N, C-alpha and C positions, 0 to 999 in steps of 0.2 A: 665480474666486478673488478674495478680498478683499485690499485693500492692507494692508501693514504699518502700525502706528501712526505711525511717522515719515513714511512716504510719504503717509499720509492727512492728516497735519498740513500737509504742503507743498501737497497738493491743495486743502485747505480754504483755505489762505492765498491761493492763486492764483485761486480760484473767484470767481464773481460775488459782489458785496457782500452779497446776501441770504443768503449761506451762512456767516455768522458767522466771520470770518477768524481770530479768536483762540480758537477752540473747542478745549478739551482733547479729544483724540480718543479717549482710552482707553475711557471708558464706552460711547460710541457704537460704537466698534470692537468691543467685547466683545459688545454686543447684535447687531450685524450678523453676527458669527461664530456666534452661538447659533442663528440661523434655520436650520431643518433641512428640506431637501428630503424626507428620508425620512418625517418626521412629517407633512409636508404631503401626501405621496403616500398615506400610510395613512389620513388623514382624508378625502381625496377618494374613495378606494376605499370607505371605510365609508359615506359619504353615498350613493354610487351603489348600494351593496348593499341599500338600502331599496326598490329597484325603481322607485318613483315618489315624488316629494316634491311632487306637485301640491297646490296650496293646498286643494283640495276633496277630497283623498284621505283614506284611513282614518286616524283619529286614535287608535283603540283598540288596534290591533295593536302588538306589541312588536318586530316584524321588518319590517313593510312600511308605507309611507305617511309622511305628513308628521308625524304625531304621534310615531312612533318616532324619526324623524330629529331632531325638536326635543328630545325628552327626552335623546337621546344627546349632542347639542350642549351642553345644559345640564350634563349630568354631566361632560363633558370640561372645560368651563370651570370647574366647581366643583373638579375635581381639580387644575387649574392654580392655582386660588386657594389650596387647601390647601398646595400645594408652595411657594407664596410667602408663607406665614404668614397666610393669610386676608385679604390686602390687597385682593383683587379681589372686589367685591361683585356676585354673580351673581343675576339675577332673571328670572323669566318674567313678562312684562307682557302680560296678555290683554285683548282687547277684542272686541266683537261688530261685525262688518262688516255693514251692512244690505244687502238685496238691491240688485243693480246689474247693469251690463251683462255682467260676467263672473262674477258671484256670484248664482246664481239664488235663493238663500234666505239669511236671516240666518245668519252663520257666525262661530264663535269663532276668532280668530286670535291667535297668541302671538309677540311679539317676545322674543328672548333677549338680555338686556342685561347686560353686565359692565362695571362702573364701577371705575376706579382713581382714588380721590380724590387731588386735588392737595394742596399744602401752602402755608401762608403766604398772602400777599396774592393769589396767582394762582389759588387753588382754585376761584373762581367762574367762571373761564374754562373752557369746555367744548370739547374737541376730539373730534369724533365720527368713527368710521370703521366702515363697514358692508360686508356682503355679504348676498345674499339666498339663503335655503336652500330655497326652493321651486323646482320645475322644471316643464317642460312638454314635450310632443312636438308632432307636426304639428298636432294639434287642441287648441287652447288650453283647450277645455272637457272634454277626455278625462282624467278623474280616476282611471281604472282601468288604462289601458295603461302600458306601460313608458315611463318618462321619466327616464333615468339622470342627466342634467344634470351631467356631469363638469366641463365648462368653464363652463357657464351654469346655476348659478353656484356649484357646489361649489368651484371654484378660488378665487373671491373669499371664500367662507365660510371655507375652510381657511386662506387668508392672514390673515384677521382673527383667527381662533382662534390662529394662531401668534403674531401680534403681541401679543395679550392675554397669552398664556402667557409670552412672553419679557419683555415690558415690565413685567409685574406684579411682578417681582423688583427693580425699580428705582424711584426716587422722582423725581417731577416736580412742578413748580410748578403747572401747569394740571391740571385733571381730564380724564382720558382715558375715553372711552365707546366700548366695542367692542360692535357689534350684529350679530346674525344675524336677519334679518327675513323674514317670509313675504309672499306676496301680490304680489310684484313683477310676475309674469307676468299677474296678473289686474288690474293697474292701480296698481302702486306702493303697495299698501294698507298694509302694515306701516310703511313709512317715512313715509307721509302721516300716519298716526295719531300716530306719535312726534313728527313735526314740528309738527303741530297742538297737541299737548299742550305741547311745549316753548315755543311762542309764547304759549299761554294762561298758562303758568306764569312767563313772563318769563325763561327760562333764557338765560344768557349764552353762546350758541354762537358761538365765534369762527371755527370751521372745521368743515366736514363733508366727508369723502371717501367715495365708494362705489367698491368694487372689483367690477366686473361683467364677466365674460368676460375673464379675465386668465391663461388657461391655456396658450396656444400662440403661439409666434412664427412659425408657418408659415401662409402664405396658400394659397388654393385653386389658384393658378397655380405653386406650388412655391417662392414667396418664403420666405426664412428670415432673420430678423433678431432673434436672441436677446438683443441688447443695446439694444433700443428698446421704449419703452412710450408709448402715447398718453395724453395728459391733456387732457380737455375742460374748459375753464374760461371761462365767459362768464356774467356776472350780469345782462346788460342785457335779453336776450330775455324771460325770465319777467316782469321788471318792466314791460316794454312791454305784454305781453299782459294782465297783471292790471290795469294802469291803464286799458287799453281796456275791459275788462270793467266796471270801476268806473264809467267815464263812461257806459257803456250800461246802468247799473243792473242788472248781471248778477252781482254778488258772490254766491257760492254760499251763504255762511253768515256769521253774525256773526264767526266766527274768521277767515274770508277777508277780511272787511271790515277787521278789525283789522290783518291782515297788510299790506293795501294801504295803510292809514294809516301804518303804521310805515315802509314803504318810501318813501312820499311824503316823510315828514319826514327820513329818514336818507339816502336815495339821490338824490332829485331835485336837491338843491343841488349834488351832485357833477356830475350831468349838465348842469345849467345853467352850471357853471364849466368845461365841456369835459373832464370826467373820465369820459367814457363807456367808456374802456379802463382805468380805474383804480378801478373798484368793488372792494369787498372780495374778491369772487371772483377778480378778476384778480390782486390782490396775493397771494392764497393760491396761485394757480397759479405765479406767479413764485417764491415761496418753495419750493414743492415741487420744482420743476424744479432750482433751484440747489442745494438741500440734497442731493437724490438724486445729482446728477451730481458734486458735490464728494466725497461719501462713497463713490461707486462709479465710479472712473475708467474711462472707456470706455463707460459706460452713458449712453444719451440718453433724456431725457424730452421727447417731441415735444409742445410746448404748442400747443393748437388753440383758437382763440378762437371756439368754438361751444359751446352748452350740451350737445350730444350729436351723434351721427351722424344723417343724414337718416332719417326714418321710425322712429327709435328713441328710447328714453328710459330713464332709470335712476332709482335711488332718491335721487339728489341733487336731482332736480327739485322734489319737495315742499318741500325746504329752501330752494331758490332762490325758490320762489313765496311764501315767508314771510319773505324778506329776509335770509336767512343766506348766508354765503359757503360755496359747495358746489361740488364738482368730481367728475369721474369718471375713474378709471383704467380703461383697456381695452387689450387686446393690439394689436400693430401692424397685423395683418391680420385678416380674418374669413373663415372657411371655412363657408359657409352649409349645406354638406352635414352639418356637425357641430353645427348649432344648430337647435332647434325641429323636430327630425325624428324620426319613428318609426325605431327601429333596424332596419336591413335592408340587403341588398345587391341592387343593380339594375345590370345591365350591367357587372358587375365593379367597381362603385363602392360603397364602404361608406358608409352613412348612419347618423347617430345621434351623440349627444353622449356618447361613451364614453371611459373612462380611457386607452385606448391612443392617443388623439389629444391627450393633455395632456402637456406638457413640465414635469415637476415641478421641475426646477432653475430653469426660467424663472419659475414661480410663486414660488419662494423669492426670486428677485431682485425680483419685484414687491413681495413683503412687505418686503424690505430698503429699497426705494425709499420705501414708506410709512413705514417705521420712521425713516429719516433725517429725513424732513420732519416727522413728528409729534414726535419726541424734541427736535429743535432748536427747534421752536415751543413745546413744552411747558416747556422750560427758559428761554424768553425772557419778557420782560415783555409786558404788553398794549400794543397800538399807541397812540401818542400821541393825545391828544384836542385839539380846538380848533386844529388846524393851519391857519395862514393865510399867504398870500403877499401882501406889501405891494405893492399896485397903485395906490397913491395918487398916484404921480408918474412922470414919464418919467426913467428911469435905465437904465444898462446893467448895474447890479448887481442882485442878487436878495436880498431880505431875507425870511426866514421866521421865524415865531414859533409857539409852541405852549404848552399848559398843562403844568406840571410834574406828572408822575405821582406817586402816593403809594406805589408799590411800593418798599420799602427796597432791593430788589435792583437797582434802576436805577442804573447807573454813569454814564450819559451818553446822548447822542443822536447820531444819524448822519443826515446829509442825503444822499440818493441822487438821481441824475438820469439821464436817458436822452434820446436824440434822439426826436423825436415819432414817427418811424416804427419805432422799435426796440421789440421785444416785452419785453425784460428790462432791468433796471438795468445801466448801463454805467460809471458813476462814483459815487464815494462820498467823503464827508469826515466824519470824527468831529469833533464840535464841542464836546464836553465836556458837563458837567452844567449846561447853560444852557437858557433858554427862547426865545432869539432868536439868529439867526445871519445874517450877510451874506456872500454869496459873489460873487466877480467872474465871474459867469456870467449871461448875459442870460436873463431869465425868458421872453422872447419866443421863444427858440429851443429850449427843452428842456421836459421834464416833470419835476417834482420830487416827492419823497416824503420823509417823515421817519420814522425808526425809533427806538424806545427800545432801548438796549443794556444787558444785565445785567452784573453784576460779573464773570461768567465769560465774557463775550464773545458771548452769544447775542442776536441781534437779532430784534425783533418784526416782524410784518407792517408794511409801509409805509403811512402815512396820506397821502392826497392833500390838498394845501393848497387851501382855498377862497380866492378873492381878497378882500383887505381894501382897501376904497377909502375 
């Protein structure tokens, strides 16, 4: 049950500073209330009804295989666009994946992409959210057998579809991109293609979220936590791996080489300044946790500073590898009897990724957590640029400066800080529409960030200050 508007306003006021304390709650509250477990359930069951959505399965049939599933997703998104006055731009973006480890021959794959254009100065900022619509069973190369994929990842796909349909009826400053991508089980193929194209086109992706395995709060040992969601957020590991590849002259392509160069110029200065836990991905994770918990009292987003679980990966990784802030939402536990399994019963144990093991109300709450983070970020300005911390002398004060943003919606700036061992921001001070501020807080003891704040009270992601000597 969602909080009343007045209660939500109080929760937002008391929440972490990243959650916009002056936020008018009505429009956000209305969107949260619109999210429908019944629609999510119907979409998950429909996706399962295609029998298999294996990336290499039938593309010609109207009732079975990945082609039928993809066309249905496109039709659903198009219907939502019509209901919103055509504001959602729905496209099927096809590409040919060359032969590889899990793709035996050149194969056409199709990303379904629905774009909600932003307005004004913020429209060049892209916020991307995805789920993967392909599935698999015990044999990753079995394109014919049953692979219902209810949790992995019809749950994430249905959540993204619900987000697109609800948010399409509202206006945002940033541009929102809702994606259903194939090829995740065969090697993150659809997401990798889109991320490569985005980097080649110089798209301004400020944030990327993937929702993968978000269908059940139950663990295999009987655990049950319907008010908890894991968020994997770490931008350092892919950077380290790609830099190592670069130094060993093992860059896979010119596009990868450009991604490495971009990360070297954008992220290495942060690492050299001690900002290894303050890369853009970490700031995104802090924002999503704070926004969801403020909008959904009693709901916990468990922020985990890893790129993903051990031995696993998701569609955020190709974005991380190209220098974008990208994170993964996934359920609090995993029951491996209901992932990557042929449907069957053995010794009284049911195996298979089936709808009866999905909690549709929980998926709706996952969608709401996404929505709170995306909406508050899409209504905020871009993060401040050129943030510096004066380190030219020995003082017990801290002076920060930054460049003035050109977004007319910016009303002022906020300095946030935390203890060095804290995962989220603990303190904040609004300093007005200035480009320099001095606080009676020792720079030696805390970590600072600076946010831009809109006239309606929405705060950007925080920017980490580089030292100025």
